[in-house]
Structures are given as structure tokens and as C-alpha cells.
C-alpha positions in Angstrom: 144.1 93.4 98.3 142.0 93.2 101.6 140.4 89.7 101.9 136.8 89.1 103.2 135.5 85.9 104.8 132.3 85.3 102.6 129.4 83.9 104.4 127.8 80.7 103.3 124.2 81.3 101.8 124.0 78.0 100.6 120.1 77.9 101.6 119.5 81.3 99.6 121.2 79.8 96.7 119.0 76.9 96.6 116.1 78.6 96.9 117.3 80.9 94.0 118.6 78.4 91.7 115.4 78.5 89.5 114.8 82.1 89.9 117.8 83.7 89.8 120.6 83.0 86.8 123.7 83.5 89.3 126.1 82.5 86.5 126.9 86.3 85.9 127.4 87.3 89.6 128.2 84.3 91.7 131.0 84.5 94.0 134.8 83.5 93.4 134.8 83.7 89.5 137.7 82.9 87.7 137.5 85.4 84.6 140.2 85.9 82.0 140.5 88.9 80.0 141.7 88.7 76.4 145.4 89.5 77.4 145.5 87.0 79.8 145.1 89.3 82.9 142.4 88.1 85.5 139.3 90.5 85.6 138.9 92.4 89.3 136.1 91.1 91.1 134.3 93.8 93.2 132.9 92.2 96.4 129.3 93.3 97.4 126.5 91.9 99.3 122.9 92.0 97.9 119.8 91.2 99.8 117.2 88.6 98.5 113.6 89.2 99.7 112.7 86.2 101.4 108.9 86.9 100.7 109.5 86.7 97.0 112.8 85.0 96.5 114.0 88.1 94.2 116.3 91.1 94.4 116.1 94.6 93.1 119.8 94.6 92.4 120.0 91.3 90.2 119.6 93.4 86.9 122.4 95.9 88.0 124.6 92.7 88.5 123.9 91.1 85.4 124.0 94.1 83.4 127.5 95.5 84.6 129.1 92.3 84.5 128.0 92.2 80.7 129.1 95.7 80.3 132.6 95.3 81.7 133.1 91.6 80.9 136.6 90.5 80.9 137.8 93.7 83.1 135.6 94.0 86.3 132.7 91.6 87.5 130.3 92.0 90.3 131.0 89.2 93.1 127.9 89.0 94.9 127.1 87.4 98.1 123.1 87.0 98.2 122.0 87.4 101.6 118.7 86.6 103.0 118.5 89.2 105.6 116.1 92.3 106.4 117.4 95.7 105.8 117.9 96.5 109.3 119.4 93.4 109.8 121.9 94.3 107.1 122.5 97.3 108.5 123.7 95.6 111.8 126.1 93.4 109.8 127.4 96.4 108.4 128.6 97.3 111.6 130.0 94.0 112.6 131.8 93.4 109.3 133.6 96.7 110.2 134.8 95.7 113.3 136.2 92.6 111.9 137.5 94.6 108.6 135.3 92.5 106.5 133.1 95.1 104.6 132.6 94.4 100.8 134.0 97.1 98.6 130.6 98.4 97.7 128.0 98.8 100.8 124.5 99.7 100.3 122.3 101.8 102.7 125.3 103.9 103.5 123.2 106.8 104.4 120.7 105.6 107.0 122.7 105.5 110.2 124.1 108.9 111.0 126.3 107.8 114.0 127.6 104.9 112.0 128.5 106.9 108.8 129.8 109.7 111.0 132.2 106.8 112.5 133.1 105.5 109.0 134.1 108.8 107.5 136.2 110.0 110.7 138.3 106.7 110.7 138.6 106.9 107.0 136.6 103.7 106.2 134.9 105.1 103.1 136.3 106.5 99.5 135.6 110.1 98.9 134.1 109.8 95.6 134.4 113.2 94.1 137.9 112.3 92.0 135.7 109.5 90.6 133.1 111.8 89.8 135.1 114.4 88.2 136.7 111.9 86.3 133.4 110.2 85.0 131.4 113.6 84.3 128.2 112.1 83.0 128.1 110.4 86.2 128.1 113.5 88.3 125.6 115.2 85.6 123.2 112.3 85.9 122.4 113.4 89.7 120.0 116.3 90.1 121.8 119.2 92.2 119.6 118.8 95.1 120.4 115.1 95.8 123.9 115.6 95.5 124.0 118.4 97.8 122.2 116.4 100.1 125.4 113.9 100.2 128.1 116.2 100.0 130.1 117.3 103.2 130.8 120.8 104.2 134.3 120.0 102.9 133.3 119.3 99.6 133.8 115.4 100.0 131.4 113.0 98.7 131.1 109.7 100.3 127.4 108.8 99.6 126.7 107.7 96.0 122.8 108.5 95.6 120.8 107.4 92.5 120.4 110.4 90.0 116.8 111.0 90.8 114.1 110.4 93.3 111.5 108.9 91.2 112.2 105.1 92.4 112.7 106.0 96.2 109.1 107.1 97.0 107.4 105.0 99.8 103.6 105.0 100.5 100.4 102.6 100.9 100.4 99.1 98.9 96.9 97.7 99.0 95.1 94.9 97.9 92.4 96.1 95.2 90.2 93.0 95.5 89.9 92.9 99.1 89.2 96.6 99.4 86.6 95.9 96.9 85.0 93.0 98.9 84.6 96.0 101.4 82.9 98.4 99.1 86.1 100.5 98.3 87.3 100.8 94.6 90.0 103.7 95.6 92.1 103.9 98.5 90.9 106.5 101.2 92.0 110.1 100.7 91.7 111.3 104.3 92.4 109.7 107.8 88.7 109.5 109.0 87.9 107.8 105.7 91.1 105.4 106.3 89.6 104.3 109.7 86.1 103.8 108.1 87.8 101.7 105.5 89.5 99.5 108.1 86.2 99.0 110.0 84.7 97.8 106.9 87.5 95.4 106.1 87.3 94.2 109.8 83.3 93.5 109.4 83.9 91.6 106.1 86.2 89.4 108.2 89.5 90.7 106.2 92.7 91.7 108.2 93.1 95.3 107.3 96.7 96.0 108.0 99.7 94.0 107.8 102.0 95.4 110.4 104.9 93.9 112.5 107.2 94.7 115.3 110.1 92.4 115.8 113.5 93.8 114.6 111.9 97.3 113.6 108.8 98.8 113.3 109.2 100.0 109.4 105.7 99.7 108.2 103.8 101.0 111.3 106.0 103.8 111.5 105.5 104.7 108.0 101.7 105.0 108.5 102.4 106.8 111.9 104.8 109.2 110.9 102.8 110.2 107.9 99.6 111.0 110.2 102.4 113.2 112.3 103.3 114.9 109.3 99.5 116.0 108.5 99.7 119.0 110.7 102.0 121.9 110.7 103.2 121.1 114.4 103.9 117.6 113.3 106.0 118.6 110.2 108.1 121.0 112.2 108.9 118.1 114.8 109.9 115.7 111.9 111.7 118.1 109.9 114.1 118.6 113.0 117.4 116.3 113.1 117.6 114.7 116.1 115.2 116.2 118.6 116.0 117.3 122.0 113.0 115.8 123.5 110.0 113.5 122.2 107.7 114.5 125.0 105.5 116.7 122.8 102.0 116.8 122.1 102.6 115.7 118.5 104.7 112.6 119.6 101.7 111.7 121.8 99.3 112.0 119.1 101.3 109.8 116.8 101.8 107.1 119.5 98.4 107.0 120.3 97.6 106.6 116.5 100.2 103.6 116.5 98.7 101.9 119.3 95.2 102.3 117.4 96.3 100.9 114.3 97.5 97.4 116.1 93.8 96.9 116.8 93.3 96.0 112.8 96.4 93.7 112.4 97.0 90.1 113.4 97.3 89.0 117.0 100.7 88.4 116.9 101.9 91.2 115.1 104.1 92.5 117.5 106.1 89.2 117.5 106.6 88.8 113.7 109.3 90.8 111.6 109.1 92.7 108.4 109.7 89.8 106.4 106.8 87.7 107.8 104.7 90.8 107.4 105.2 91.3 104.1 104.9 87.6 103.2 101.6 87.6 104.8 100.4 90.7 102.8 101.5 89.2 99.4 99.6 86.4 100.4 96.2 88.3 100.9 96.3 87.7 104.4 95.9 91.3 104.9 94.5 94.1 102.7 96.9 97.3 103.4 100.8 97.5 103.7 103.1 100.3 103.6 106.5 100.6 101.7 108.2 101.9 98.6 109.1 101.4 95.1 111.7 98.7 95.9 109.1 96.4 96.9 107.3 96.7 93.6 110.5 95.8 91.9 110.8 92.7 93.8 107.1 91.5 93.6 106.3 88.8 91.0 103.8 89.5 88.2 101.3 87.5 89.7 101.3 89.3 93.0 101.5 93.0 91.2 98.5 92.5 89.1 96.2 92.4 92.2 97.6 95.5 93.8 97.4 99.1 93.9 99.5 102.1 95.0 98.4 105.3 96.8 99.7 108.2 98.9 99.0 108.3 102.8 95.9 110.1 103.7 96.5 113.7 102.9 98.2 113.0 99.6 101.7 112.3 101.5 104.4 110.5 100.5 108.0 109.7 101.9 111.4 110.2 100.1 114.8 111.3 101.5 117.8 111.8 99.1 120.1 109.7 101.2 118.0 106.7 101.4 119.3 105.4 97.8 123.1 106.2 98.5 125.8 103.5 98.5 129.4 103.9 99.5 132.8 102.3 98.8 134.7 101.1 101.6 138.7 101.8 101.9 141.4 99.1 102.1 140.8 97.4 98.7 143.4 97.8 95.8 143.4 100.5 93.3 141.9 98.3 90.5 139.0 97.0 92.8 138.0 100.3 93.9 138.1 101.8 90.3 135.8 99.2 89.4 133.8 99.6 92.3 133.6 103.6 91.3 132.4 102.5 87.8 129.7 100.1 89.5 128.2 103.2 91.4 128.4 105.4 88.1 126.7 102.3 86.1 124.0 102.0 88.7 123.1 105.7 88.1 123.0 105.4 84.4 120.7 102.3 84.4 118.4 103.8 87.0 118.5 106.7 84.6 117.0 104.4 81.7 114.6 102.7 84.0 113.5 106.0 85.5 112.6 107.3 82.1 110.6 103.9 81.2 108.7 104.2 84.3 107.8 108.1 83.9 106.6 107.2 80.6 104.6 103.9 81.7 106.7 101.9 79.1 106.2 98.2 79.7 105.0 98.7 83.2 102.4 96.9 85.2 99.2 98.9 86.4 100.7 98.7 90.1 103.6 100.9 88.8 101.2 103.0 86.8 99.3 104.0 90.0 102.9 104.6 91.7 103.6 107.1 88.9 100.3 108.7 89.2 100.5 108.9 93.1 104.2 110.6 92.7 103.0 113.0 89.9 100.2 114.3 92.1 101.7 114.1 95.6 101.2 117.5 97.3 103.2 116.7 100.2 106.8 114.8 100.8 108.0 113.7 104.1 111.4 112.9 105.2 112.3 109.3 106.6 112.0 109.2 110.3 114.9 106.5 110.3 117.4 109.5 109.3 115.8 112.0 111.7 116.0 109.8 115.1 118.8 108.2 117.0 119.2 104.4 115.7 119.1 103.1 119.3 115.9 105.0 119.9 114.0 103.5 117.0 115.7 100.0 117.1 116.7 99.1 120.7 114.0 101.0 122.5 111.1 100.5 120.3 112.0 96.7 120.2 112.3 96.9 124.2 109.3 99.3 125.1 106.6 99.2 122.4 105.3 95.9 123.0 104.7 96.7 126.6 103.1 100.0 125.2 100.7 98.5 122.7 99.6 96.0 125.6 98.6 98.6 127.5 101.0 98.1 130.4 102.3 101.8 130.2 100.9 104.7 129.2 101.7 107.1 126.4 103.2 110.0 128.7 105.4 107.2 130.5 106.8 106.2 127.2 107.7 109.2 126.1 109.2 110.1 129.1 111.1 107.0 129.0 112.3 107.7 125.6 113.8 111.0 126.5 115.5 109.2 129.3 117.0 106.9 126.9 118.1 109.9 124.7 120.2 111.5 127.6 122.0 108.0 127.9 122.6 107.8 124.1 124.1 111.3 124.1 126.1 110.9 127.5 128.1 108.2 125.3 128.9 110.3 122.8 
């Protein structure tokens, strides 16, 4: 079996000592079966949300370890890192041959995913799905199709349904109420009026960020882009040949306008800081998905509502929820890892049914379900449509200057196309 060098996460474990019962999922457990054989540990890295000290995967790890006690256990490395930071670490671990047996966010970076499959770094899941028929049957056909290669091989293991994978607007109901709003605006014109009303009350309207990624502002911006037929056609493309289009120009100017309604240092802070400020009532409006709601403490949830983007738009992409198995582990570990993926779908199905029926959920989750059930337009995730180097490196390098007025929209888009040519020349 390949050995993986586990990174020290003492700080996060200390922070989690009270909030996370790690006895069921801490690294390097010694677990014995009744027949004396040691249970197989499945190495996996899960993220801890530093803003809330919670992990959306805690329930999965604990439930799997209970279900397969004495046979398998999830050997978790808890990591305080952003999602984009985790994806960068995956690339480092791949180079060092230190990837865990199960990786999350496996479908986000098309180039990296292609590299892994071409170099046989991922396990074909089709034989395992065929051996566990209830696993395959639990995945909606269109979701499974989106994760299946032309050859019929399956390397991505998504959740069975998209019910827990939508992204929209999360807002502080009390802060909006102070500005005179009982419900979230349904049009972009009303949205801007709401931001003005919040600002007039001395409330920071938007919790935006820049450093590391522009995830939250880009959710707003791409939903604005998707509000027109031309914008939909552009965002529906896989890896466009040019960003110098009227639709992109409108989107970038909208992005620039939003930064007039956020913190003075927004470009300098990362996603985690923006989320923490939002949860601490330092701003009224945020954008993210159900996965963030899962990690919110109850005392934060009770003040929040969920709404679609103006125009009744939500974001969802089937590959967003996909995990994968890495090659190189012994057969028993890989078998256990496949069972973990199947168990994840089973657990998700149970939780999704409760969510749909609004059983034992918060008012925030009820508003989420209401938005999902009444949404009129689903947009794709831009992260899976544009080159990673554009949305990460280029945005980090050039958007601060653009937002400060150092370069105009036309120049920015021209530079994006120049970077695009460089990216494709390297392939």
C-alpha cells in the first residue's frame, strides 16, 4: 500500500476539540476486527470551514465508520483551507505521489482531471458501481451521464441528485429589514436599489473578496451575465475562444459596480474572511450554495434567508459534487473507498428526502427548498467553463487594477485573450 505523508493540522484539531468528536475519524487509528485482522483505513482529506469550525463531511465520516466498524474506517486529515487552496494542494500531492485514496472536488479543473485520467491516476468506478447496483440506481441518469466518459468509463462519483448542490444568495433578514426590505429583490434594478438603501443605513451591503479567487463576486456577475440570451449562449460554451464580447464587457462592468458596495479592503481579503464577516453581521448579502448552509451554526442560520439571483436564477452543475478514487492503493483500501462513495450517495439520498420534505430543518433551509422548487433558470458553474489559469491566476493578477480604475474593460478583456493564447500554446 502506498504511504501518504500526513500534514500536521494541530491548530485545527485544537480548534475542533470541542466542536468535532474526532474519535470516530482521527488519523492513524488502530482498529481490530473480531477475527483479529486490522480494519482498513481509507485516507481522505476533508476541509474545515474556518469561519464556523464545522465540516459538511463530519456526518459522513462518523456514519460510515459506524456502519463498517471493524472492516473499514475513514482515516481523515482535517484541513483548514479554502476550496481553491485544496484544489491547488491536490496538484502538489499528485506530483509528490501523496494523494489520499479519495479526493473531493474532482471535476472542477478540466485540465487537471484530464491529466489524472490520461496518466491512470484515477480508478474506473464502473466495475464498483456494477457490483453495488443500488449505488448506480440512486444517481439520476442525467447526472451520471455528465460524469461518464465517451468510452463508458466513470471516474467521477457525484451525489445522486442535485438538491443539495444549488447556489444562490444568502442574506441577513434583519439587516435587510432595517433597510425596509422584508423579502429579497427579484430584479436587478431592485437589487441595486436595495444596496443603496442598505448603504444609506450605514450597513455594508455585500461581503465580497478577491484574494485567492473571486468566487462570491463571480457568482453574482455570472448570474447577471446569464440573464440575457446572449449571456446564456456565452456561459454555456466550454472554454470560449475569446472573452472580448459585449456580454463579457457588461459583466465586468457590473462586477466593478458591485465593489462600490463592499468593504474598502475587499480585494485584499480571501473567501474565508468574507464569509466570516458576513456570518458576523458585518455585511448583509453573500452568495454561495447549500454546502455553506450545512456548516452554519444554528444561531447564525436563524437570522438568514436564501433567495435566487435576480431573474430567478440559481447555479448548479452535476460535476460539482463529484469525488474520485486515486490509483495506487491496495485492493482492500480501494474497495473500502468505493464503499465510502456509495455510502455517501445513500446518506445524501436520506438527507435530501428530509430536506425536500422540510423535516427538522431550519427556516433558512426551508427558504432554500422554496427557491429550488420555484427556480426558472439554472446556470452552469463558470469554474467548469473557463480555464483555471484565467479564473485564478489572471483574475488575481489583473482584477485589482481593473477595480481600481487603472485599466479599462476593453484592455482587461484583450489581456484575457492574450493570456488565453499563452495557455493554449502550452498545451
